[in-house]
ZAMARGU-4260 file (C-alpha; in steps of 0.2 Angstrom, whole numbers, plus 5000, padded with zeros to 4 digits):
<rodrens>
0) 5853/5446/5384 | 5853/5463/5394 | 5855/5480/5387 | 5872/5482/5394 | 5877/5465/5385
5) 5869/5471/5369 | 5880/5487/5370 | 5895/5477/5374 | 5892/5465/5360 | 5890/5480/5348
10) 5907/5487/5351 | 5921/5486/5338 | 5938/5479/5342 | 5955/5489/5342 | 5973/5483/5341
15) 5987/5495/5348 | 6005/5491/5345 | 6019/5499/5355 | 6038/5498/5350 | 6054/5508/5351
20) 6065/5516/5337 | 6074/5499/5335 | 6058/5491/5330 | 6056/5495/5312 | 6060/5478/5307
25) 6048/5470/5319 | 6034/5482/5314 | 6037/5478/5296 | 6036/5459/5299 | 6020/5462/5309
30) 6011/5472/5296 | 6016/5460/5282 | 6007/5446/5291 | 5990/5455/5292 | 5979/5450/5278
35) 5968/5461/5268 | 5953/5455/5277 | 5959/5460/5294 | 5944/5466/5303 | 5950/5479/5316
40) 5959/5496/5315 | 5978/5495/5321 | 5987/5509/5329 | 6006/5509/5329 | 6016/5520/5341
45) 6035/5520/5339 | 6048/5531/5348 | 6058/5541/5336 | 6070/5556/5337 | 6058/5571/5335
50) 6072/5581/5325 | 6072/5567/5311 | 6056/5566/5300 | 6048/5549/5302 | 6049/5537/5286
55) 6039/5524/5295 | 6024/5526/5285 | 6032/5524/5268 | 6042/5509/5275 | 6027/5500/5281
60) 6017/5504/5264 | 6030/5493/5255 | 6026/5478/5267 | 6008/5480/5271 | 5992/5473/5263
65) 5982/5486/5272 | 5981/5505/5269 | 5992/5516/5280 | 5985/5532/5288 | 5997/5545/5296
70) 5988/5553/5311 | 5989/5572/5308 | 5985/5588/5318 | 5969/5591/5308 | 5957/5586/5321
75) 5953/5569/5328 | 5955/5554/5316 | 5941/5541/5315 | 5947/5523/5317 | 5941/5511/5303
80) 5943/5493/5302 | 5956/5486/5290 | 5967/5501/5292 | 5984/5504/5300 | 5986/5521/5309
85) 6004/5527/5312 | 6007/5539/5326 | 6019/5554/5324 | 6035/5552/5333 | 6035/5569/5343
90) 6017/5570/5349 | 6007/5561/5362 | 5991/5553/5357 | 5975/5548/5365 | 5961/5536/5359
95) 5943/5540/5364 | 5925/5538/5356 | 5932/5528/5341 | 5945/5542/5337 | 5963/5545/5339
100) 5968/5563/5342 | 5985/5572/5346 | 5988/5579/5363 | 5996/5596/5367 | 6015/5596/5368
105) 6020/5596/5386 | 6038/5593/5384 | 6038/5575/5391 | 6049/5561/5384 | 6048/5548/5377
110) 6035/5552/5364 | 6023/5545/5360 | 6019/5538/5377 | 6013/5520/5375 | 6006/5520/5392
115) 5995/5535/5388 | 5989/5527/5372 | 5985/5510/5380 | 5977/5518/5396 | 5965/5529/5385
120) 5961/5515/5374 | 5957/5503/5388 | 5946/5516/5396 | 5936/5517/5379 | 5937/5499/5372
125) 5938/5488/5388 | 5937/5470/5383 | 5938/5474/5365 | 5956/5480/5366 | 5971/5470/5361
130) 5988/5477/5366 | 6004/5472/5358 | 6021/5476/5365 | 6036/5473/5353 | 6055/5475/5354
135) 6061/5491/5363 | 6072/5498/5377 | 6065/5505/5393 | 6048/5501/5401 | 6036/5512/5392
140) 6020/5502/5390 | 6021/5492/5407 | 6008/5503/5416 | 5997/5505/5401 | 5997/5486/5399
145) 5991/5484/5417 | 5976/5495/5413 | 5972/5485/5398 | 5972/5469/5408 | 5962/5477/5422
150) 5949/5482/5409 | 5948/5464/5402 | 5958/5466/5386 | 5971/5455/5379 | 5990/5458/5381
155) 6002/5450/5369 | 6021/5453/5369 | 6035/5448/5357 | 6046/5434/5364 | 6060/5443/5374
160) 6072/5429/5369 | 6071/5433/5351 | 6068/5452/5352 | 6082/5464/5347 | 6078/5475/5363
165) 6069/5464/5376 | 6067/5478/5389 | 6050/5484/5385 | 6042/5466/5384 | 6051/5461/5400
170) 6046/5476/5409 | 6028/5469/5410 | 6023/5460/5425 | 6019/5441/5420 | 6002/5442/5428
175) 5997/5455/5414 | 6003/5445/5399 | 5991/5433/5390 | 6002/5427/5376 | 6021/5427/5373
180) 6023/5424/5354 | 6037/5424/5341 | 6036/5440/5329 | 6030/5430/5314 | 6015/5423/5323
185) 6008/5438/5331 | 5998/5443/5315 | 5989/5426/5314 | 5986/5426/5332 | 5978/5443/5331
190) 5967/5437/5317 | 5961/5422/5327 | 5957/5432/5342 | 5947/5445/5332 | 5938/5433/5322
195) 5931/5425/5337 | 5918/5411/5337 | 5901/5414/5328 | 5889/5402/5335 | 5877/5394/5324
200) 5858/5400/5326 | 5853/5383/5332 | 5866/5382/5345 | 5861/5386/5363 | 5875/5394/5373
205) 5869/5391/5391 | 5869/5372/5392 | 5886/5369/5383 | 5894/5384/5393 | 5887/5377/5409
210) 5894/5360/5406 | 5911/5368/5401 | 5912/5378/5417 | 5907/5362/5427 | 5922/5353/5419
215) 5934/5367/5423 | 5927/5367/5441 | 5930/5348/5442 | 5949/5351/5439 | 5951/5366/5449
220) 5945/5374/5466 | 5937/5388/5457 | 5919/5390/5452 | 5915/5402/5437 | 5897/5397/5434
225) 5890/5412/5443 | 5900/5424/5433 | 5892/5436/5420 | 5888/5426/5404 | 5894/5439/5392
230) 5911/5441/5400 | 5914/5423/5402 | 5908/5419/5384 | 5920/5432/5377 | 5935/5425/5385
235) 5930/5407/5381 | 5928/5413/5363 | 5946/5419/5363 | 5952/5403/5368 | 5941/5394/5355
240) 5948/5405/5341 | 5966/5402/5347 | 5963/5383/5348 | 5953/5383/5332 | 5937/5376/5339
245) 5920/5381/5331 | 5908/5377/5345 | 5908/5376/5364 | 5905/5357/5363 | 5920/5355/5352
250) 5930/5366/5364 | 5924/5355/5378 | 5930/5339/5369 | 5947/5348/5366 | 5949/5351/5384
255) 5946/5333/5388 | 5960/5328/5377 | 5971/5343/5381 | 5970/5346/5400 | 5984/5359/5399
260) 5971/5370/5390 | 5962/5372/5407 | 5976/5381/5414 | 5976/5394/5400 | 5957/5396/5401
265) 5958/5399/5420 | 5972/5412/5416 | 5960/5421/5404 | 5946/5421/5417 | 5956/5428/5431
270) 5961/5446/5432 | 5975/5449/5445 | 5973/5467/5450 | 5987/5473/5461 | 5998/5488/5465
275) 6007/5497/5478 | 5995/5503/5492 | 5980/5497/5483 | 5964/5505/5492 | 5974/5518/5501
280) 5961/5520/5514 | 5963/5502/5519 | 5981/5504/5521 | 5978/5520/5531 | 5968/5509/5544
285) 5982/5497/5545 | 5995/5511/5547 | 5984/5520/5561 | 5977/5505/5570 | 5984/5487/5566
290) 6002/5491/5564 | 6004/5500/5580 | 5996/5486/5590 | 6007/5473/5581 | 6022/5483/5585
295) 6018/5484/5604 | 6015/5466/5604 | 6031/5462/5595 | 6041/5471/5608 | 6035/5458/5621
300) 6040/5444/5608 | 6059/5449/5606 | 6055/5462/5593 | 6049/5449/5580 | 6035/5451/5567
305) 6029/5439/5554 | 6017/5443/5540 | 6010/5432/5526 | 6004/5439/5509 | 5994/5425/5501
310) 5991/5427/5483 | 6005/5440/5482 | 6005/5441/5462 | 6020/5452/5457 | 6024/5457/5475
315) 6017/5475/5477 | 6006/5471/5491 | 6020/5462/5501 | 6032/5476/5498 | 6018/5489/5503
320) 6017/5480/5520 | 6036/5481/5522 | 6036/5500/5518 | 6022/5502/5532 | 6033/5493/5545
325) 6049/5502/5540 | 6040/5519/5541 | 6032/5515/5558 | 6048/5508/5566 | 6060/5521/5558
330) 6078/5519/5563 | 6074/5504/5574 | 6069/5494/5559 | 6085/5485/5556 | 6085/5480/5575
335) 6068/5470/5572 | 6067/5452/5566 | 6054/5455/5552 | 6049/5441/5540 | 6035/5444/5527
340) 6031/5428/5518 | 6024/5431/5500 | 6017/5416/5491 | 6008/5414/5474 | 6003/5400/5463
345) 6011/5407/5447 | 6030/5404/5447 | 6033/5418/5434 | 6024/5431/5445 | 6035/5425/5460
350) 6051/5427/5450 | 6046/5444/5445 | 6042/5449/5462 | 6058/5443/5469 | 6068/5454/5458
355) 6059/5470/5466 | 6061/5479/5449 | 6046/5490/5444 | 6043/5503/5430 | 6042/5521/5435
360) 6024/5523/5429 | 6019/5509/5441 | 6025/5520/5456 | 6016/5535/5450 | 6003/5534/5464
365) 6016/5533/5478 | 6021/5548/5488 | 6037/5556/5482 | 6045/5553/5499 | 6041/5535/5498
370) 6050/5533/5482 | 6066/5542/5489 | 6066/5533/5505 | 6062/5515/5500 | 6066/5514/5482
375) 6083/5514/5472 | 6082/5524/5455 | 6089/5513/5441 | 6088/5513/5422 | 6070/5513/5416
380) 6062/5512/5433 | 6064/5509/5452 | 6070/5494/5463 | 6064/5491/5481 | 6078/5495/5493
385) 6089/5481/5499 | 6084/5482/5517 | 6066/5479/5512 | 6070/5465/5500 | 6079/5456/5513
390) 6063/5454/5524 | 6052/5448/5511 | 6053/5429/5507 | 6044/5424/5491 | 6039/5406/5487
395) 6027/5397/5475 | 6012/5389/5484 | 5995/5383/5480 | 5984/5391/5494 | 5972/5377/5492
400) 5985/5364/5496 | 5998/5375/5504 | 6007/5373/5521 | 6002/5386/5534 | 6016/5397/5541
405) 6016/5396/5560 | 6015/5411/5572 | 6009/5424/5559 | 6004/5441/5565 | 5995/5447/5550
410) 5988/5438/5534 | 5984/5448/5519 | 5974/5439/5506 | 5964/5451/5496 | 5951/5447/5483
415) 5957/5429/5481 | 5944/5419/5490 | 5930/5426/5478 | 5937/5413/5465 | 5936/5398/5477
420) 5921/5387/5481 | 5913/5389/5498 | 5920/5373/5505 | 5937/5378/5499 | 5935/5396/5506
425) 5932/5388/5523 | 5947/5377/5521 | 5958/5392/5517 | 5951/5402/5532 | 5955/5388/5544
430) 5972/5388/5537 | 5974/5406/5541 | 5966/5403/5558 | 5980/5390/5562 | 5993/5403/5557
435) 5986/5417/5567 | 5980/5408/5583 | 5996/5409/5593 | 5998/5428/5590 | 5980/5432/5589
440) 5985/5441/5573 | 5975/5450/5560 | 5967/5444/5544 | 5966/5457/5530 | 5954/5453/5516
445) 5948/5462/5500 | 5933/5473/5500 | 5925/5463/5486 | 5926/5446/5496 | 5910/5438/5500
450) 5917/5424/5512 | 5913/5427/5530 | 5925/5419/5543 | 5917/5410/5557 | 5914/5420/5573
455) 5923/5405/5583 | 5939/5410/5574 | 5938/5428/5570 | 5930/5444/5576 | 5927/5459/5564
460) 5937/5474/5566 | 5933/5484/5550 | 5918/5480/5540 | 5922/5490/5524 | 5939/5483/5522
465) 5936/5466/5529 | 5949/5466/5542 | 5947/5453/5556 | 5956/5448/5572 | 5959/5430/5576
470) 5952/5424/5592 | 5954/5405/5591 | 5961/5391/5581 | 5951/5380/5569 | 5943/5364/5575
475) 5952/5354/5561 | 5960/5356/5544 | 5954/5343/5531 | 5968/5331/5529 | 5960/5320/5515
480) 5959/5335/5503 | 5975/5345/5506 | 5989/5334/5514 | 5998/5318/5510 | 5997/5304/5522
485) 6010/5302/5535 | 6018/5287/5543 | 6015/5281/5561 | 6023/5291/5575 | 6021/5309/5567
490) 6015/5321/5579 | 5999/5330/5574 | 6000/5343/5587 | 6017/5350/5581 | 6015/5346/5562
495) 6007/5360/5552 | 6003/5348/5538 | 5991/5337/5549 | 5974/5340/5555 | 5974/5350/5571
500) 5966/5344/5587 | 5956/5357/5598 | 5967/5369/5607 | 5962/5363/5624 | 5968/5346/5620
505) 5984/5352/5612 | 5989/5362/5627 | 5988/5348/5639 | 5996/5334/5629 | 6012/5327/5635
510) 6028/5326/5625 | 6028/5311/5613 | 6043/5300/5609 | 6045/5311/5593 | 6047/5327/5603
515) 6060/5319/5615 | 6070/5313/5600 | 6069/5330/5592 | 6076/5337/5609 | 6090/5325/5609
520) 6094/5330/5591 | 6095/5348/5596 | 6106/5343/5611 | 6118/5334/5599 | 6118/5349/5588
525) 6123/5360/5603 | 6138/5348/5607 | 6144/5341/5591 | 6137/5350/5575 | 6140/5367/5582
530) 6159/5367/5580 | 6160/5358/5563 | 6162/5367/5547 | 6150/5356/5538 | 6133/5364/5535
535) 6120/5351/5542 | 6101/5352/5543 | 6090/5339/5549 | 6071/5339/5544 | 6056/5328/5545
540) 6044/5322/5532 | 6035/5338/5532 | 6051/5348/5528 | 6051/5355/5546 | 6068/5360/5552
545) 6072/5350/5568 | 6090/5356/5570 | 6102/5367/5560 | 6120/5371/5565 | 6129/5388/5563
550) 6138/5383/5547 | 6121/5379/5539 | 6114/5396/5545 | 6128/5405/5538 | 6129/5396/5521
555) 6110/5396/5519 | 6106/5413/5525 | 6095/5408/5540 | 6096/5422/5553 | 6086/5415/5567
560) 6085/5398/5576 | 6073/5392/5563 | 6067/5377/5573 | 6050/5371/5567 | 6050/5382/5552
565) 6048/5375/5534 | 6065/5372/5527 | 6059/5376/5509 | 6053/5393/5513 | 6066/5397/5526
570) 6081/5396/5515 | 6080/5412/5504 | 6081/5409/5486 | 6080/5390/5486 | 6073/5383/5470
575) 6056/5377/5478 | 6050/5364/5466 | 6067/5356/5463 | 6072/5355/5482 | 6055/5348/5486
580) 6056/5334/5473 | 6073/5329/5479 | 6067/5328/5497 | 6051/5318/5492 | 6062/5306/5482
585) 6074/5303/5497 | 6059/5299/5509 | 6050/5289/5496 | 6064/5278/5489 | 6075/5279/5504
590) 6090/5284/5494 | 6102/5298/5494 | 6099/5312/5482 | 6111/5326/5477 | 6107/5343/5470
595) 6122/5351/5462 | 6125/5370/5458 | 6109/5377/5466 | 6109/5396/5465 | 6103/5405/5481
600) 6100/5424/5483 | 6095/5427/5465 | 6088/5445/5469 | 6104/5453/5462 | 6110/5447/5446
605) 6128/5440/5446 | 6129/5440/5466 | 6121/5423/5469 | 6128/5409/5480 | 6130/5392/5474
610) 6128/5377/5485 | 6128/5358/5483 | 6115/5349/5494 | 6116/5330/5499 | 6099/5323/5506
615) 6101/5307/5516 | 6088/5297/5525 | 6092/5293/5543 | 6089/5275/5549 | 6074/5275/5560
620) 6066/5263/5571 | 6048/5257/5570 | 6036/5270/5577 | 6048/5285/5575 | 6046/5299/5563
625) 6055/5299/5546 | 6070/5311/5546 | 6083/5316/5533 | 6100/5324/5535 | 6104/5338/5523
630) 6122/5343/5521 | 6126/5359/5511 | 6143/5363/5503 | 6147/5380/5496 | 6153/5378/5478
635) 6152/5397/5474 | 6170/5398/5471 | 6171/5383/5460 | 6156/5389/5449 | 6163/5406/5447
640) 6180/5400/5443 | 6173/5388/5430 | 6163/5402/5422 | 6178/5413/5421 | 6189/5399/5414
645) 6176/5395/5401 | 6175/5414/5396 | 6194/5414/5396 | 6195/5398/5385 | 6182/5406/5373
650) 6193/5422/5372 | 6208/5411/5370 | 6200/5401/5356 | 6195/5417/5347 | 6213/5424/5349
655) 6221/5408/5342 | 6210/5410/5327 | 6215/5428/5324 | 6233/5423/5326 | 6232/5409/5314
660) 6224/5420/5301 | 6237/5433/5304 | 6251/5420/5301 | 6244/5415/5285 | 6244/5433/5279
665) 6262/5436/5286 | 6270/5437/5269 | 6258/5449/5261 | 6256/5467/5261 | 6260/5479/5276
670) 6241/5483/5277 | 6237/5465/5281 | 6250/5465/5295 | 6243/5481/5302 | 6225/5474/5302
675) 6232/5459/5312 | 6239/5470/5324 | 6223/5479/5326 | 6214/5463/5329 | 6226/5458/5343
680) 6224/5475/5351 | 6205/5473/5351 | 6207/5456/5359 | 6219/5464/5372 | 6205/5477/5376
685) 6192/5463/5378 | 6204/5455/5391 | 6206/5472/5400 | 6187/5474/5400 | 6185/5456/5408
690) 6198/5461/5421 | 6188/5477/5425 | 6172/5466/5427 | 6181/5454/5438 | 6187/5469/5449
695) 6169/5476/5450 | 6163/5459/5455 | 6177/5459/5468 | 6171/5476/5475 | 6153/5470/5476
700) 6158/5455/5486 | 6168/5467/5498 | 6153/5479/5500 | 6141/5464/5503 | 6153/5457/5516
705) 6154/5474/5525 | 6135/5475/5526 | 6134/5457/5533 | 6147/5461/5546 | 6138/5476/5552
710) 6121/5466/5553 | 6127/5451/5562 | 6143/5448/5572 | 6141/5429/5569 | 6147/5431/5551
715) 6165/5436/5555 | 6171/5419/5551 | 6162/5420/5534 | 6170/5437/5531 | 6187/5429/5533
720) 6182/5416/5520 | 6176/5429/5508 | 6193/5438/5510 | 6202/5422/5505 | 6191/5421/5490
725) 6195/5439/5486 | 6214/5435/5487 | 6212/5421/5475 | 6202/5432/5463 | 6217/5444/5464
730) 6228/5430/5459 | 6217/5426/5444 | 6218/5444/5440 | 6237/5444/5441 | 6237/5429/5429
735) 6226/5438/5417 | 6238/5453/5418 | 6253/5442/5414 | 6244/5435/5399 | 6241/5453/5393
740) 6260/5456/5394 | 6263/5441/5384 | 6251/5448/5370 | 6260/5464/5371 | 6277/5455/5368
745) 6269/5446/5353 | 6263/5463/5346 | 6281/5470/5348 | 6288/5455/5339 | 6276/5458/5324
750) 6282/5476/5323 | 6300/5470/5323 | 6297/5458/5309 | 6288/5472/5300 | 6304/5483/5302
755) 6315/5468/5295 | 6304/5467/5279 | 6307/5486/5277 | 6326/5484/5279 | 6326/5469/5267
760) 6317/5480/5254 | 6330/5494/5256 | 6344/5481/5253 | 6336/5474/5238 | 6350/5473/5224
765) 6339/5480/5210 | 6333/5497/5206 | 6315/5499/5213 | 6303/5514/5209 | 6285/5516/5214
770) 6274/5525/5201 | 6257/5532/5202 | 6246/5523/5189 | 6237/5538/5184 | 6250/5551/5178
775) 6266/5540/5180 | 6273/5552/5193 | 6286/5545/5205 | 6280/5541/5223 | 6295/5532/5231
780) 6313/5526/5227 | 6324/5513/5235 | 6342/5518/5240 | 6349/5511/5223 | 6339/5524/5213
785) 6342/5538/5225 | 6361/5535/5224 | 6360/5535/5205 | 6350/5552/5205 | 6362/5559/5218
790) 6355/5575/5226 | 6341/5577/5214 | 6324/5575/5222 | 6314/5565/5209 | 6298/5563/5220
795) 6283/5570/5211 | 6292/5570/5194 | 6286/5560/5179 | 6296/5546/5171 | 6299/5557/5156
800) 6307/5570/5167 | 6319/5558/5175 | 6323/5547/5160 | 6328/5554/5143 | 6332/5546/5126
805) 6324/5539/5111 | 6319/5523/5119 | 6310/5531/5134 | 6294/5532/5124 | 6294/5513/5123
810) 6296/5512/5142 | 6281/5524/5144 | 6271/5514/5132 | 6274/5498/5142 | 6269/5506/5158
815) 6253/5512/5150 | 6249/5495/5144 | 6252/5487/5161 | 6240/5499/5169 | 6227/5496/5156
820) 6228/5477/5156 | 6233/5476/5174 | 6247/5464/5170 | 6265/5463/5173 | 6278/5466/5159
825) 6297/5464/5157 | 6304/5475/5143 | 6319/5472/5132 | 6335/5481/5136 | 6332/5500/5135
830) 6345/5513/5134 | 6341/5529/5143 | 6349/5543/5151 | 6347/5547/5169 | 6350/5565/5175
835) 6358/5567/5192 | 6371/5578/5201 | 6372/5590/5186 | 6377/5576/5174 | 6368/5564/5163
840) 6372/5545/5164 | 6367/5533/5150 | 6362/5516/5157 | 6354/5501/5148 | 6340/5494/5159
845) 6329/5479/5158 | 6313/5485/5167 | 6300/5474/5175 | 6283/5483/5178 | 6271/5476/5191
850) 6254/5484/5193 | 6247/5484/5211 | 6228/5484/5214 | 6219/5492/5228 | 6210/5480/5241
855) 6194/5478/5231 | 6204/5473/5216 | 6194/5485/5205 | 6207/5498/5199 | 6226/5500/5198
860) 6232/5513/5210 | 6251/5512/5208 | 6266/5503/5198 | 6281/5494/5205 | 6296/5497/5192
865) 6311/5485/5195 | 6326/5490/5184 | 6341/5479/5181 | 6357/5485/5173 | 6363/5475/5158
870) 6379/5477/5148
</rodrens>
């Protein structure tokens, strides 16, 4: 072991946890799962209001088995294993040299910065750092997590589906995240990773590790056997700890029985470093030399440019190329037919890239004018402008088994070939040569690449940044390793999935029967399918578009002729794996397959289009290529109406439940009726909000329609269809308005019934008096009592002030007993004098006393006194 490896092995570990103000519960759960033997220090950073003193330390002390240390201003605090360090809410902190220290107040928000905390810790601890991102709003921590991953550390996030505020964990690019874990399992996972694997003194590392890497290499196209032993061993030990294997041999046996673990191990080995304009000098060379040359050549080719970003990860490189083109073309950019194909093996990375959403810290290295011109400011970050998102087409692809895109002007594949075996490197380079040969395009590799393209296919343009120009196509693409077998009659000259013949042979080859049949199909398209409203696409066994009518172009978002292009990559937003499986099933089983409810154009949430695809095999003759007809039906309106109806039905069910509860309480107190009325009002407000959301959706459709009309005059027919859809949406809005009017009428009926109850109480034939239970003062009288008292105002007087006589004390005693025992009583006839209109009237009453409790039933707040005259 070298000195550097000894130094690396001697480093201690560190855990840094980031959360927001709403994460107190999550932090409490996390610290409660850390055992007393936890080996590493833990630093907690949580955003809180600086005007409010933080009680986080005292809260965590009640749940933690480890001592809690509050980071203070009295110099740097040394980090010790088995302790939890809580960062103040209103100060930035930095970690270096095994200490955590407060930074000077620079007025920035939010505080503390999780990005600053993670970045400084990554610089100091490297592979020995574990970053944990919990529930929280915003995107703080995304840029810091990238630094942790680039330094070789581990990144763990709380499962966003169960997080109270998922914005923080969701803001991290998926290529950065190592583990997505439920809150209760983070503590045990940390302990397993930190515990690692302690090899027995008699166990040799080199031979078992070599056998393990050989096993991994046999299942992938990547050879890790030449990597640094200490780095590989540390990452292997993490997976051994997580899978609970004590030795490398045990882990090798575990992989044989659990092949899915190979994928996790490869993810632990690979560090996907990406960013906007990574290596700025390389992009300066593209801006000054390559892009101008490609633009001049593109003017001669109908203003068309086609780029390919292979291994695009989370999309920053593909969007950087789009920015370069938009900057160079200026106002002419919308007039160009620009396509940038961006592919990667990781589906989650492709989905993240397709959204085009990036936290603000990730764009910190970009010039300010770039952020203003090519990005849209949104909550907690930036989004690539719509004009650039439209030219970048993302797709999932394994480059070692992928399909080459034809007629490419520039291929960017940076620091990807270093992971592949030499023979697979040559296969991929031949793949790029096939894509670039027709345009004599450029190949842009990373400066760390060791692969050397053959001089027969590429000439070196820039040695430092590994930029080449294609001078000829490959001699052949290895069919047996990369492509499926094809039936008789397929044309290897025109099929990008077959091995290629030499270019000199290809240029002199006559048209085959398959080419003639394709030409006939296209003529049929021009004469018949062109004027039908049914969207029709005909493809061959290699997913190549042979013919497509105008209705299909409009529905599927295909803007050019699309002949000979891959159907799966040409249709923007098409679910790649699902569509490919359906097409393969159709060709393999010669059956008709259907895909219902596919959502296209998912880049903007809530504005996708839904289509239904029917894939039918075409009857073929012996020796002709296999073809399939794909018909597409726009079901966006049906899907949206279904969703709206489901939402209305749910609201209707809730409303029915509320009305049922209100009807059961109809005979109760006026307070219950008032509560029912408030519930109905809340339901009415929900319907109004739903109507506003539908109106906003309608406005989005109109804006999108106007943009599409300005871009392409061929979409005028589609514009009329959207107008019809908007009218139907307005009809739906009118129906919701009518339902709102019905609810208002129902509320008015409830108020009428309430007034009827009040009228009934006024016409009650007995004398009714409402008394305060505390001092027996009169609070209300019905008309009968008021008439008896005449013009005298008795409100606020006590019973003894209104009634007089020897038996009044008996009445007062009964009232006190009713209050004390909270029970109703009826008195014997009592003779009392009632003073009113300057005269006293002696009346014999039978009084009924009813105590009325408050809502909680804990105390009597008033009495109802019913008095009936007796002879």
